[in-house]
C-alpha positions in Angstrom: 11.9 -1.3 0.5 8.2 -2.5 0.1 5.7 -3.0 3.5 5.3 -6.5 4.5 1.2 -5.6 3.1 3.0 -4.3 0.0 5.4 -8.0 -0.6 1.7 -10.0 0.2 0.4 -8.5 -2.6 2.8 -9.8 -5.4 2.8 -13.2 -3.6 -0.2 -14.2 -3.3 -0.5 -12.7 -7.0 2.0 -14.8 -7.9 0.4 -18.1 -6.4 -2.7 -16.7 -8.7 -0.6 -16.7 -11.6 0.3 -13.1 -12.6 2.8 -13.0 -14.0 5.9 -11.5 -11.4 9.3 -8.9 -12.4 11.9 -8.8 -9.9 14.7 -6.1 -10.3 18.2 -5.8 -9.0 17.8 -3.6 -5.7 21.5 -1.5 -6.7 20.1 -1.2 -10.8 17.6 -0.4 -12.8 15.4 -2.5 -15.3 12.8 -5.5 -14.5 13.0 -8.4 -16.0 10.4 -11.2 -15.9 10.6 -14.5 -13.5 10.5 -17.0 -15.6 11.1 -19.9 -12.7 9.7 -19.4 -9.2 11.2 -16.9 -7.4 12.9 -17.0 -4.7 11.6 -13.9 -2.6 14.7 -12.6 -1.5 13.6 -9.4 -1.2 16.0 -7.9 1.1 18.1 -7.9 -2.1 15.5 -8.0 -5.5 12.5 -6.4 -5.6 9.2 -7.5 -7.2 6.4 -6.3 -8.2 3.2 -7.5 -10.6 4.1 -6.9 -14.3 2.0 -4.0 -15.3 -0.2 -4.6 -17.8 0.3 -3.3 -21.2 -1.7 0.6 -22.0 -3.6 0.3 -25.0 -2.2 3.0 -27.9 -2.8 6.6 -27.3 -3.6 7.2 -31.0 -6.5 6.9 -33.2 -7.2 7.0 -36.9 -8.2 9.3 -39.0 -11.8 9.8 -39.5 -11.3 10.3 -43.1 -8.6 12.0 -45.4 -9.6 16.2 -44.8 -8.7 15.4 -40.5 -5.1 14.5 -42.7 
C-alpha cells in the first residue's frame, strides 16, 4: 500500500492531466485508466503512467562496424 504522500502525488498528477494506470492489488499488470479513477486504494493500486524509455540502440556508424 502506498503512503498518503504517494497517493496525493498520483491524484495531483491526475488533476494535471497526466495518464494514470491502475491494477488490482491481487494481480500483476497495469492498465491505463480510461475514465476518471474512483480512488479505491483498498482494492486497487494506482500510479502515474511511466514515460517510454528511449531506445538503447544506435545505428552503425559505417558498414565496417557491423
